[in-house]
N, C-alpha and C positions, 0 to 999 in steps of 0.2 A: 846894441846898446842905441838909447835915444840921447839926442843930442842935450847936453844941460846938465847930464847926470856926471859926469866926469869931472874932476877936480884938475888944477893946475899944479904943477909939481911944487910951485911954493906955498900953495893952499895945504897939498899933503904935509909938506916940511913944518909949516909953522901951525896950522891949524887942526889938525888930526893925531889923534893918540897913534902910537906906534906899534903896538900890539895890540889886538881887539879880539874878545872871545864872546861869540854869541851862543847863549845858552836857553834852555826852555825844556818840557817834557819833550816826549815821543810824537812827532806828527804837528809840532808848532811852527815848522819851518826854519829850522836853525840853519842847516846847510844851503837850503836855497838863497836864503839872504847872506850867508856868508862867502858865499861864490859870487852874488854880484857885488858885495862892496869891495872884494878882492880887485874884481875887475874895474871896479870905479875909480878905485885908490891906489889900482897899479901895485897892490901888495901880494907877496906871496900868500899860498893860501895851506893851512894845516885842517885837516879833514881826518874826523872819525872813520875807523876803516870795520865798519862793523861786519860786513860782507867777509871780512878776512876771520871772523871767528866763529870755528869750527863747532864750537858747541851752541850757539844761538838759535839755529832753528830748533835743536834737541830741546833746549829750555823752554820755547814757547810750547812746546807739546809737552814737557815732564820737568816743570819747573822746582820741583822739590828736589831733583836726584841732580839735576845738572845746574844749580845757581852757583854752585860755589866755585866749580871749572868756568862757568861762564865769567864769574866776575872778576877773577883771577888772570884770565886771558886779557880782559879788556884793561885792568889794572896795569900789566907789564906792556901792551901794546900803548897806551897813554904816556905811561913813563918814558918809555924810550923816545917816542915822539918829543915829549919836552926837553928832555936831555940834548936831544940833536938841536934842539932849539937855541938851547942855553950854550950849546959849544960855538953856535954861530953870532953870539951876541958880541962878539970883537967885529963883527962886520956890520954892526948896527941894523940890523934886519929891519922889516916893516912885515906885518903878517897879520891875516884874519884866520881864527881857529872856529869851529863849529864846537868846540866842548871846551868846559873848566875842569880843571885836575879833580876839584871837592865835588863837582857832582858824581863821581865815582862812588864814596861814600853814600851819597843818598840811594843810589839802586842798591849797594850793599844791604845799608840797614832794611831795605824793604825786601830785599830776596833772602838773606841768609838767616838762619836759626843763630842763637848765641853763641853757642861754642865754635860755628862756621865765621861770626864776626870777629870774634876776639882773636882767630886766625888772621884773618884779612886785614884787621887793624894791625897787626902786628909786623905784615908785609908792608903794607900801606908806608907806615911810617918810619920804615926804614929807606923806601924806595924814593919818597915824594918829598925830601926834607929841603932840597935845594931847586924845585920846583920855580920856574919863573910866573911871576905875576903880570896879570895884563895890565895895559893901561886904562882899558875900557872894557867892562862887560855890559853886552845887549842882552836883557833876560826879557824874552817873549811870553807874553802869556795868553792863554784861549780856554775858553771853556770846555770840559771833558767831552759835550756833545759835538764841539765843532773839532777837537782833536780826531776822536772816533771817525767823524766825517771825512777828515784829511788822509787819515790811516787807509780807510777804505779806498779813497779817491787814487792812491799813488799805489795801491795794489800790490806791494811787497807781500809775496806768500807767507812769510814767517808771520809777517805783523797782523793777519788777519785773525790770528790767535789769543790776540790781546785781550784781555778782559777790561770791560769799563772800570770795575771796580779797580783794577790795578792802575788805571790811568787817575783815578780819582784819588788813591793812595800817593801816586808818584808827584801830582799837582799840588798837593798837601805839603808833601817833603820840600817841593821847590819854593812854594810861596814862605814857608818858615826860615827857610836857608837865607832866601836874598829879604827877608826882613829885618836880618842882623847882618848881613854883609857888609862888611866895610874897609875891605882889602883894597880897591881900586875904586874909580868913577864908574858907576852903576847907572845905565838908562833900563827903566823899565818900560815895556813897549807893549799895550794892548793891542794884540794881532787880531782880533776875532772879525773886524769889518774891512781889515787892510790886505791888500795883496802886494806883495813887494817884488814880486818877480814880472806881474804881467799888468801892473797898474804903476806907470810912471810918475803920474802924480803924487801917490803915496809914497813911492820910493824917494823921489826930490823931496819932500815934505821932512822925511826921515833923516836925509842926508844933511839938510838944512839945520836940523835939530841937533846932529853930532856935531857938525862944528860949532857950536856954542856950548858945549860941555868944557865945564873944567875940571881941572886934575882933581881928584879925589870927591868930588860932588854925587848927590844922588839926585835923578831925573827921572822927568814921566813924561810919555809920548801917547795920548790919547786924544787925536785930533776928532776923533766923531763921536762923543760920549752919548750925545743924543740918540745913537742907533746902537747901544751895546747896554 
C-alpha cells in the first residue's frame, strides 16, 4: 500500500460510513476496490463467493437449464452472509462488501422465466426482510466493451462464456436500478478510464471524494470526462 492512502482511526470514526457496499456489473472491478478500501480503512470485508456456487460453471454453459438453481444458491448464500452481519451489529462493526442484496433481483429478472421468477420472489421476500442497509453504496460503471476486455484479462474460465448481449442487458438493469435508488448515500463512479488497484492517484482521488459524502446524498465521481 502506498503511503498516504491509509486514514487515521479518528478519520474512520468521524468521516467514513461504517458499512460500504461496492456494486456494478460483472467485470467492473467491485471486489478489487472493496479489498483495497477495506485495507485502507482497516475494515472487515464481506465478499461474494461465486466460486462456491456449484451450479455457476454449468449455468454459463446452459443458462436456461441451470438459471433457477444458480440464482437460488446465490440468494441463500448472500442472505446468510448478511444475517451474520446483522447478528454482529451489537459490536458496531465496520465493513466493506462487494455486493448489495438488491442486486440479486437484477440477475433473477434477467435469467429466470416468469414462473421461476415468481417462485424466486416468494423466497426472496421471506429471506431478506431484515437485510441491513449500507451507509454508502459505490456504484461502478463502465461500457460493455470495457467490461468484456476486463473479463477476458482476468481469465476466469467460466466467465469466458459470457455473451456481450448478456452484459448489455445487465448494465441496463443496473442503470435503471440505481437511477431510482435512495436507500442510502450513493456514489456513482465512471470507472472506464480509472484503475483503483494499480494507480494510486486514481485511488487517492476516490478516497478524498468518499470523505466528502454526506448521509443519504447522491454523488458522482468522473474526474476525467474528456477521456470518456
